[in-house]
C-alpha positions in Angstrom: -13.1 7.2 19.3 -10.1 6.5 21.5 -7.2 8.9 22.0 -4.8 6.6 20.0 -7.2 6.5 17.1 -7.8 10.3 17.3 -4.1 10.7 16.7 -4.5 9.0 13.3 -7.2 11.4 12.1 -4.8 14.2 11.1 -4.0 14.0 7.4 -0.4 14.0 6.3 1.2 15.7 3.3 2.5 13.2 0.8 5.9 14.6 0.1 5.6 17.6 -2.3 2.6 16.2 -4.2 0.1 18.6 -2.8 -1.9 15.6 -1.8 -2.6 14.5 1.8 -3.2 11.0 2.9 -4.5 9.3 6.0 -1.9 7.4 8.1 -3.9 4.2 7.4 -4.9 3.8 3.8 -7.6 1.3 2.6 -6.2 -1.1 -0.1 -9.0 -1.8 -2.6 -7.4 -4.6 -4.6 -10.1 -7.0 -3.3 -13.1 -4.8 -3.6 -13.9 -6.8 -6.8 -11.8 -9.6 -8.3 -13.3 -10.2 -11.7 -11.2 -13.2 -12.6 -12.9 -15.4 -10.0 -15.9 -13.4 -8.9 -14.7 -13.1 -5.3 -14.2 -9.9 -3.3 -16.8 -7.9 -1.4 -20.3 -7.3 -2.6 -21.3 -3.8 -3.6 -23.3 -3.4 -0.4 -20.3 -4.4 1.7 -18.1 -1.9 -0.2 -20.7 0.8 0.5 -20.8 0.0 4.2 -17.0 0.1 4.4 -16.7 3.4 2.5 -19.6 5.0 4.5 -17.8 4.1 7.7 -14.5 5.6 6.4 -16.3 8.8 5.3 -18.1 9.1 8.6 -15.2 8.6 10.9 -12.6 10.6 9.0 -9.8 8.2 10.1 -9.1 6.2 7.0 -9.8 8.7 4.1 -7.5 7.4 1.4 -8.3 4.5 -1.0 -5.5 2.8 -2.9 -6.3 1.0 -6.2 -4.7 0.3 -9.6 -5.8 0.1 -13.2 -5.4 -3.7 -13.2 -6.9 -4.6 -9.9 -9.7 -6.9 -10.7 -9.1 -6.1 -14.4 -10.5 -2.6 -13.7 -13.4 -3.8 -11.5 -11.8 -2.3 -8.4 -11.9 1.2 -9.9 -15.4 0.6 -11.2 -16.6 -0.5 -7.8 -15.0 2.6 -6.1 -16.8 4.9 -8.5 -20.1 3.2 -7.9 -19.8 3.4 -4.2 -18.6 7.0 -4.1 -21.6 7.9 -6.3 -23.9 6.3 -3.8 -22.3 8.1 -0.9 -23.2 11.5 -2.5 -21.8 14.5 -0.6 -20.0 12.3 2.0 -17.8 11.0 -0.8 -16.0 14.3 -0.7 -14.2 13.2 2.5 -12.5 10.3 0.6 -9.6 10.5 -1.8 -8.5 7.9 -4.4 -5.0 7.1 -5.7 -4.5 4.7 -8.5 -1.6 3.2 -10.6 -0.8 3.1 -14.2 -0.4 -0.5 -15.4 1.1 -2.6 -18.1 -1.3 -4.2 -20.6 -2.5 -7.5 -19.1 -1.2 -10.5 -20.9 1.5 -8.7 -22.9 3.5 -6.8 -20.2 3.4 -3.8 -22.6 4.8 -0.8 -20.7 4.9 1.5 -23.7 4.0 5.2 -23.7 0.7 4.5 -25.6 -0.2 1.8 -23.0 0.5 4.3 -20.1 -1.9 6.7 -21.8 -4.5 4.1 -22.3 -4.1 3.1 -18.6 -4.7 6.7 -17.4 -7.7 7.1 -19.8 -9.2 3.9 -18.6 -8.8 4.8 -14.9 -10.4 8.3 -15.5 -13.3 6.7 -17.3 -13.9 4.1 -14.7 -13.6 6.6 -11.8 -15.6 9.2 -13.6 -13.0 12.0 -13.4 -11.0 14.1 -15.9 -8.0 14.4 -13.6 -6.1 12.0 -11.4 -4.5 13.7 -8.4 -2.0 10.9 -7.6 -0.8 8.2 -9.9 1.9 5.6 -9.5 3.9 3.7 -12.1 3.0 0.1 -11.1 5.3 -2.9 -10.9 8.2 -1.7 -13.2 10.0 -5.0 -12.3 8.0 -6.5 -15.1 10.0 -4.6 -17.7 13.7 -3.6 -18.1 15.3 -0.5 -16.8 16.3 0.5 -20.3 12.7 0.2 -21.6 11.3 1.9 -18.5 13.5 4.9 -19.0 13.4 5.1 -22.8 12.0 8.2 -24.6 9.0 6.2 -25.5 8.7 4.4 -22.2 6.4 4.6 -19.2 8.4 7.0 -17.1 8.6 9.6 -19.9 4.9 9.1 -20.7 3.8 9.7 -17.1 6.1 12.7 -16.6 4.5 14.2 -19.8 1.0 13.5 -18.4 2.0 15.3 -15.2 3.3 18.3 -17.2 0.0 18.3 -19.2 -2.0 18.4 -16.0 -3.6 15.1 -16.7 -2.3 13.8 -13.4 -1.3 15.8 -10.4 1.6 13.9 -9.0 3.6 10.9 -9.9 4.9 8.0 -7.7 6.6 4.7 -8.2 5.1 1.4 -6.8 6.6 -2.0 -7.0 8.5 -4.9 -5.4 12.3 -5.0 -5.4 13.5 -2.3 -3.1 16.8 -1.7 -4.9 14.9 -1.2 -8.1 12.6 1.3 -6.5 15.5 3.1 -5.0 17.0 3.4 -8.5 13.8 5.0 -9.7 13.7 7.3 -6.7 17.2 8.4 -7.7 16.0 9.7 -11.1 14.2 12.6 -9.5 11.0 12.0 -11.5 9.0 10.6 -8.6 7.3 12.3 -5.6 6.2 9.3 -3.7 7.0 5.6 -3.4 5.0 2.5 -2.4 6.8 -0.6 -1.2 5.0 -3.8 -0.2 5.8 -6.9 1.9 9.3 -5.6 2.5 9.0 -3.7 5.7 7.4 -6.0 8.3 8.2 -7.6 11.6 10.1 -10.3 9.8 11.4 -8.6 6.6 13.4 -5.4 6.5 14.3 -5.5 2.8 13.0 -1.9 2.3 14.7 -0.3 5.2 17.3 1.5 3.2 14.7 2.5 0.6 12.5 4.1 3.3 15.5 6.2 4.5 16.5 7.2 1.0 12.9 8.2 0.0 12.2 10.0 3.3 15.4 12.0 3.2 14.7 13.0 -0.4 11.4 14.4 0.7 9.2 11.8 -1.0 5.9 10.5 0.3 6.5 7.0 1.6 3.7 4.4 1.7 4.3 0.9 3.2 1.9 -1.8 2.0 1.0 -5.2 3.3 2.2 -4.9 6.9 0.8 -8.4 7.6 3.0 -9.8 4.8 -0.1 -11.2 3.0 -1.5 -13.1 5.9 1.4 -14.6 7.9 1.4 -11.9 10.6 -2.4 -11.7 11.2 -2.5 -14.1 14.1 -0.4 -16.2 16.5 -0.3 -19.2 16.5 -0.2 -18.7 12.7 -3.3 -19.7 10.7 -1.5 -19.5 7.4 2.1 -19.8 6.2 1.6 -17.4 3.3 4.0 -14.6 3.1 3.8 -12.1 0.1 3.0 -14.3 -2.9 4.4 -17.6 -1.6 5.0 -19.9 1.4 7.1 -18.6 4.2 10.4 -20.5 4.7 10.9 -22.4 8.0 13.4 -19.8 9.3 10.8 -17.1 8.9 8.1 -19.2 10.6 10.5 -19.6 13.5 11.0 -15.9 13.8 7.2 -15.3 13.7 6.7 -17.8 16.4 9.3 -16.1 18.7 7.8 -12.7 18.0 4.3 -14.1 18.5 5.3 -15.5 21.9 6.7 -12.2 23.2 3.6 -10.4 22.0 1.4 -12.9 23.7 3.3 -12.6 26.9 2.8 -8.8 26.7 -0.9 -9.3 26.0 -0.6 -7.8 22.6 -2.0 -9.5 19.4 0.6 -10.2 16.8 -1.4 -8.4 14.2 -1.4 -5.2 16.4 2.3 -5.3 16.6 2.6 -5.9 12.8 0.4 -3.0 12.0 1.9 -0.6 14.5 5.4 -1.6 13.4 4.7 0.4 10.3 2.5 3.1 11.8 5.2 4.0 14.4 8.0 4.5 11.9 8.6 8.3 11.3 9.8 7.7 7.7 6.4 6.2 6.7 3.7 8.6 5.6 1.0 6.1 5.3 0.4 2.3 5.7 -1.8 0.5 3.1 -4.0 -2.2 4.6 -6.2 -4.4 2.4 -9.8 -3.8 3.4 -12.9 -5.4 1.7 -15.6 -5.1 4.3 -16.7 -3.1 7.4 -15.3 -5.8 9.7 -11.8 -5.3 8.1 -12.0 -1.6 8.9 -13.2 -2.0 12.5 -10.5 -4.6 13.1 -7.8 -2.4 11.7 -8.8 0.5 14.0 -9.0 -1.9 17.0 -5.4 -3.1 16.3 -4.2 0.4 15.8 -5.6 1.3 19.2 -3.8 -1.5 21.2 -1.3 0.1 23.6 2.2 -1.2 23.1 5.0 -0.5 25.5 8.6 0.3 24.4 9.7 -2.8 26.2 7.8 -5.0 23.7 9.3 -3.2 20.8 12.7 -3.8 22.3 11.9 -7.5 22.7 10.7 -7.7 19.1 13.8 -6.0 17.7 16.0 -8.4 19.7 14.5 -11.4 17.7 17.1 -12.5 15.2 15.9 -12.6 11.6 17.4 -14.7 8.8 18.0 -12.2 6.0 18.0 -15.0 3.5 14.3 -15.3 4.0 13.6 -11.7 3.1 12.0 -10.8 -0.2 15.2 -9.0 -1.2 18.2 -10.6 0.3 20.9 -8.0 1.1 24.0 -8.2 -0.9 27.4 -9.0 0.7 
């Protein structure tokens, strides 16, 4: 294990949750995708989890009630059971979801979501739960007495869950939830990358408030995994031309420095002191080893300076700044 990777072994406290996370977190959305049958096989998931448990570098698994319509959580439980005692080195965090097909975010649905997750994972307590994708309801419904926030706060008070976080898309909306004081951690995705800084203010707000801060999708869903680019996908759509030009400029300066674009994309998140952990989608052992390899690439300050000098078109960001 290299010195750079050894520095990532130390677990970090996730705000005041009482939970610790690894600086790199394995995103398990693709461990099983029931709707099309894709994703990793059970054996591939086992090999990945065994490597994580053995190395002690990536020890946190991120999932959600609706990932694979529940099959992600089921696969995690199966794999951890196969690992036996070694599974004790791994921790799972999940998310409470709306009802598929109806966007029901009611209090009863939140309770059902928690109960389903506990049943699938084979536990009677969830240490870390996030309210997932609240942009799919209204602020008024989310904060109502019979809404999802109240239901999850009550579940925390009951001891059904240990700590509560907020996870979603629009950074300004997440900041509004952070401001309620109900949440102890926040997950943002696709909004703090080499080419999109939508979540910059959110990261500062959450960190200064003492929350745990998790940054997901540092590769923007695929665009930042290689240069020249192999895909124009960013987040859930196609990257606009101005963003592609920025990626090309950043890719060129990285190539001149002998650094893979993906290494810079990953370490852009890992190096930020506001970020507690970075969630990277991993389905197979090869994803894990590649992630560690990219995290170990030495990057000089001069390259970061050159990357920061590349002008970005804010209109291409997921959340275009106002004014």
